[in-house]
N, C-alpha and C positions, 0 to 999 in steps of 0.2 A: 529408981528401976520399973514403977510402975507403969511412971512416960515414956522410959523408953518401950515394959509391952505393949503397952497400949499406941504404941511410934510405932514398933512394929505389927503389930497385929492390924493396920490402919493401909500399911505400904502392903502388906498381906493381899488387902479385899483390893487393895488398886488394883494392884495385879491381875487377882486374878478375875477383874470385869474386864481388865480389855485381854483380857485373853477370852472372855466371852465375846465384845466385842468383835474382836477379830474370825473370835466362830462364826457368828452373827454375818459377817460379810464373806466370810468365806461359800456360807450355805444359800449366802442371797446367788451367787455367783453363781454356784452349780449349779443352784436352780431355775437365771437366767439360759444358762444356756444351754440344759437340757429344752424351756419355755421354745426357746430360737430351733434348735434342730430338730424340737415337732413340725414346727410350723409351717419349717420355711416357705416362705416369703418366693425366695425367684432362686436360682443358679447358682447368684452369685455369695448370701446370705452364706449358701454352707461350707464356702471357700473361705470367707471370712477370716474361723478359726485357727486353723491352721498358718493362716500366716500373722495369727497372738503370740506374745512371752509362752514357754509354758510354763503354768501348773499346777505345783504341789495336788495328788489326786487321794483321796481319803474313799475309805474302805466303808461301809458299813457298819460293821463290828466299832470303825475309830468314830463311826457318827455319833453312834448311840454312848461312847464312856465321851466324848467331850455335850452332847445333849445333857447328859446328869451331873457332868458336871458345875456344864453352864444354870443348870434349876436348884444345885447344891450353894451355888456362889449366888444365888439370885437374894435364897432364906437370908445369906449371911450379908446381903446389903441393907442397910439403912435405905430410911425416905428418900433424902436427898439425891444419896447416887442412885436410885431407883427411876428417879426423875430425870439422871444426867443421863442415864443410861433410853428411857420411855425416849425424850426430846433428839441423843444420836442415834435412834433407832430412827426416828420419823424422819431426819436431815437425810440422814443413809434412804430409807423408802426412794426421797422431795427426790435426789438424789441421783438414783436410778433410773425409777419414776422419767428424771427429767432427758434423762438424757439415751430413755427406752424413746423418747419420746423425737429429739434430735433424732436420734438414726433413723427411725419412723418415714420423720420429715422427709428425710435430705432421699432412705431409700425412694419414696412417694415422691416425690421430688423425678431423683432419677427413672424411676419406672417408666412418670410419667409425659417424661423429656425422651427418653426411651420410642412411649410412644408415642410423640408426635413430629418423629424422626423416621419412625416408620412409615407413620400415615403422612407425611410431608412427600414421603419416598414414594409413597403406592399413587399418592395425587399425582407428581410427577411423572409417575412409568405411565399411566392410566393416559395423562396427557398426550404425551410423547409418542404413545402409540394409538391415541385418535390423530394425532398432528399428523403424522407415518399413514395411517388412515386415510386420511383426507389427500395425501400427498398421493399415495398408489394412485387411492379414486379419480386423482386429479389426472392424475399421466395415464394412468387406462383410457381415458374419458379423452384424454386430446389423444394417444393411440389410437385409437377407434377412429376420431375427425380425424386424422391423418393420412389411415388406411382409407374413409372413408372417400375425403380430399383423393389422396393418387392413385383409386381407383375409377373419381373420373373423368380424373386428363388422363389414365390409360387407357378408357372406352373412347376419349374423346379423339386422344392423339391414335388410339385403332379403326378410328373413325377417318379421317383425317390421314393416313399410313394407307386408307383402302380410296379414296376417293383418286392420292395421288397416283395409287401406285393399275389402276382405271384409269386413270386420265395417261398417264405414261403410257402406256399398256396399249390408251388410243392413235398415241402419236408415236411410234413404231408400227403399230397395225398399219397407219395414216403415212407412214415412211413407206413400210414396204409394201403397199399397196401400192403407190406411186411409183415406185423399182415394177412393178410385176407389170402396170400398164403399159411402162417404158421398149418395159422387156416386150409386152407384147404386138405393145405398134412396130416393130422394130424383128419380129421373128422367124423372117426370112435371115440376118446374121447369123451363123453358124455361134459365133464364140456367146452369142448371152445361155443360147442353152445350157450352159457349165460352168456360172456363171450361180453363187449362192448369195443374195444379199444376209448383211451385219449388220450393219452400222449407213445413219445420212449421217456423214459428216461434218455438211453443208446445206441448208434450203436454198429455198432460192435470194440472191440478196440485192446490191445495186446492178450486176452486167447478171443482172435473171440465171445464176448457173446454180446449179446441185453437184455435189464432190456425194460416193458414194462409196463404202469402204466391201468391198467382194472378194468375193475365195472361189480360185481355180477349183472348181470337182477333179478339173485331165491332172495340175500341180501343186492340190493341195497352200495352195504362195495367197496371200494377204494380196489385191490390189486393191488398187485408188480408181475409179471411175469417175470423168468428169464430165460434165453434158453440160451444154444453151445452146438458144436458141440461134439459128442464123440466120438472120437476111439472108434471101439466094436475090444478088442483084446483077445479076446478069453474068454470061463470060466474058471476062475482061478487065471489068475490074476488078481492081488493087480491095475490096470488101472480101471478091467471094469465092463460097465456104472450097473450094475445090483450090482452091490458092493456098489457104487457112490450113485444109488439107497438108497441100503440099510443104506449108512451112514444115510443120510441127514433126512431119517424116524428115523433114531434115534434118533434125531437131534432132529424131532419134538418131538420125546416124552419126549423130556426133557423140554416140554414147555405145552405140553395135560396136567392138572390135574385128578388125578387117584384117584381112593378109596385106601385110609388108611385105615392101622390097631390104634387103645387106640396108643398101642406106639410109635406107629409112627408117632402118632400127636402130642404126649409129648414128643418128643426127637427130635431133628433142626435136627443131625445128619445121620439121614435115606429120609431125601428129597429129593426126587427123578424128578420136576418137578418145576416150577420154573414159573413167569408172567413176569421176566424180561428177559426171552429167549422169543429172535422172531418166533412170533408165524406163521410155517411152515405149508400151509394145504393142500397143497400136493405134493410130487412129483413118478417121470414116466419117463419113456422113450421112441422114439418112428425113428421107423427103418425110416431112407430120403435116396431113393437108400444107398449109397456102407460105411454110417455111423452112426451110433445114435446117435437121438437130444435128451438134456442132456432139461426137463421142471421140474422147480421150479414155486411154489404156495405160498407165503409170506404175510403177515398183508404191507400192506401199511403204514407209519410211515408222516406226513404231517412233522414235524417237522424236518427232513430231515439229514444227518449226523454226530456226534459228531465231527468230522475232520471238517467240516467247522463254528461250531457253535465256537470251537478255533482258528478258524485263523480270523473270526469279531473277535473274546475278545482280541487276542493277537496279528494280524498283524500291525500294525501301532506301531515299538518300541519306540515312543517317547509319546505317553500316554501310564501310568503306568495303571492298573486294580489288580483288586484284588475277586476273587469269596468267599464268602461266605463259612465257613467255613462249617456250618451244609449241604448247598448247595454238599458240594467233601464228609462228612461222609459220605448224600444220596446216590451219587453218589456210592461213595467208596462199599459200602454194596449192594443198586442192584448191579453189577457187578461179583460182589465174589458171590451173592448168584446165582447169573447164569453162574456161571463159578463151579460150585458146581455141578448145576442139569447136567450140559453135561457131567462131572468129572462122577458126581455118574449112567451114561449107557453107560461108558467105551472110551469116546470120548475126545480125544485131538487136538485141531484145530488149536495151532501152528499160528495160523495168525490172534490174538487177536491183532489189532487198530482200533484208532478211526474213519477211513473209514470205519470198516464192527461193528459199535457201531450208537443203527440209535432214534431218539427225538420222541418224543408223544408228543403229540400238548400244556400237559403237564408237560412237561422239565422232565417226569421217562425218564431211558435209559432203549433199548433192546439186547442187545447177540445176531448180525446174525452168516449167514455162514463167513469162512475170503472170502480172495479174489478168488484165489485158495486153488477148493477144495480139488483137487488132493494134499496137505498138512495136512488137517487133519489124524489124525491115530487114533486107534481104536484094541481092543485086539484079532482080525481074525486070527492069526499066518500069515498073510500080515504086515507089515513093508514100506509103502511110503517110495519113497525117494526126494521126493520136501519139499520144509520146504521157509516160506517165510522170506525175514532175510527182516532189517526195523534198526527205533531207535528205538522200540519194540522188536523189537524178544531178547530172551536168547541170551546168548552164546554158550551153548552147538547146539544147533537145527546151529550150523558151521558145523558142523562135528556127523549127529544126529543119525549113526552109531553104536558111540562106545556108547551110551546111550540104555539103556533098554525103552519101553515104559512109564516105570512107570514116566520117567522122563520128555516124554512129557509135560504133567502133571502137573511137572512143574513148565516148562514155559512158559505154561499160565497164573501159580500164576505170574514171571515176569512180561508180556505183561502187566497184570493187574497193577502190584505197576510201572512203564512206561507210563501208561495211567492216574492215578490217580498224576502223580510227574510231567503231561503236563498240567494236569488241573489245577494242587494248584501250581504249576515256570508259568509254561507259555512256557515250552520246555519239552521234552521227556532228561532222562536224559543221561549223556557218558557212552561208558562201562569199558575206560577204567580210570571210578572216585571210587573210593575204596565209601565205606555203612557208614563211617565214616566221611570220610568228606563228602560227596552229604548230607547226612542231619546237619554236621551242617554251610550248610552256609545260611545266612539271608533271605534269602525268605520261605528257608523250617523254619524255628524258629518263624517269627514271627507267625505261626501259635503253638495250643495246644502239646505235646507231646503225644497225640493218634499218629498224619503224621508219627513220626519219627522213632517213636515204629512198622508202618504200613512199614514204606518203604523198616524196616528192617530186619522183616519178609516176603518180597518178594521181594530184592533186590538184593538178598544174588549172585553173579554171582559164587557159585559151587551149586549145583540141591540138594545135600545132605542138605545144612542148610539153605534150599529154607524151609521155613509154604506149610502145602495141603491145597487145599482151603477149607475144613474142617474150620485149625484154626484159618485161616483170619477170615471163616462168623463165628465162637466163636470171637473171640477178637473184632470186632465189633461192632457182640451183647453186647459184654460185656462196650462197649465202650457210646453206645446207653442208655441201664441199668442207667449209672453212669448219665447218662446226663439226665437225665426221673427224675431221688433221685435228681443231684442240685437243679432239679426244681422245684424239688416236694418240697425239704425244702428251697427254695430260696421263695417260692409260703405262707410252712405254715412259716418263723420268715415272714412277709410283714401279714401276720395275724394274730400271735402271738403282732409283733405291733403295729398295726388298736385294736388290745383287749385293749391291756394296755393303750393307747388310752385311747381309750373310756373308762376304767376309772376310767383311772384315772382324764379325767372332769367330770365321774359321787357323785365320790366320793368329791374331789373341790366343 
């Protein structure tokens, strides 16, 4: 029994010792929490206790009661038990200190890492700002350099433009002074008193001629004034100035409407004028010093020359272009009527080429004088020895003395066919090519049959085998009538089909 009592007493002491150890741990934890809350090393430390599992809270009275019970228990402990309790307290203290040291090291490392990251971000931000500043400075410097370069270029360009303006102004003044000097020399001509200079279209070239664009103050219309020096070789000579003025005035009558009889109106073969001949207003000569100055006033055509239009149309060999067939037929008919009107007055131009054909604002052709007026032939007993040879000239013009004046008109027909061939194909015909081979080329055969027949009529190498201008006009008129009839038949067929459709719908 005594042994059992001693055993019970020993177990009671061990229970009290365990309660004391538990109380000591609770006290230590409470002190640790209070110390941690009071220190507040960083913001995250304050939020950590909220994440810990909930612990039992003690009041001051409970702590005092536990403390008194702990002191009473210490008095009842043996020496061995006290040593064990002291060892446990030391171990617990060491464990707590180690845990606190680990937490402090961990927090210090975390703080150092965060600080290093912030320092690195700040350093990167400063470096980026420095780079952006350098880029902005470099960009600003480049902009300033470009502005300085552009300013210098603009100043140089302005200087060049001023020089060009001064040069153009001097050139205009020089041209205007030349025109005024010419007018001053011909002051007795009343026509010059109402002409105002606008531009100089062509200065002295191979033929030493000048072309002015002037405006008539009376009619307010633009006029082309052609002037050239003409040697006065004496009366009766084929190169006499008066004879050349008569030739130009004869050409003028080919473009001037006249009164016709009823028979002439009904018969196209007696047409003595054509509106497709360039309108010549006047022609005269004036003696200046030892030579005669020839003046020709004719209409100014803003569309330019046919040569320029063909160069723009067929100038690029890499681009294939086609002229509408209706336009080719219209131009062929206009040139043929103009040539017929000129031939009806006994003239043979012998120099028809795209440079002597003008375009109006609505793409109508006007046949003008040849570049060299000495090439014009007329039935006056004299034959000119000058011929304009080129890709559009007839083969017989190489030896004009061997052919009579009638064949010279056939040369104009050949030139007419060559010009239309250039319009349709893009190049003048080759002189050494046979007509049968010429009309069999793919570029010619893509058009209707009338073009091949037209080229066969006009491009024959022998003048006797070539058609006259009247025959060409009649042929083109017949082709135009056939086109009108075909269009009328197509229109009537369409109307008949529409009527049948309406009738079928009504009966249905």
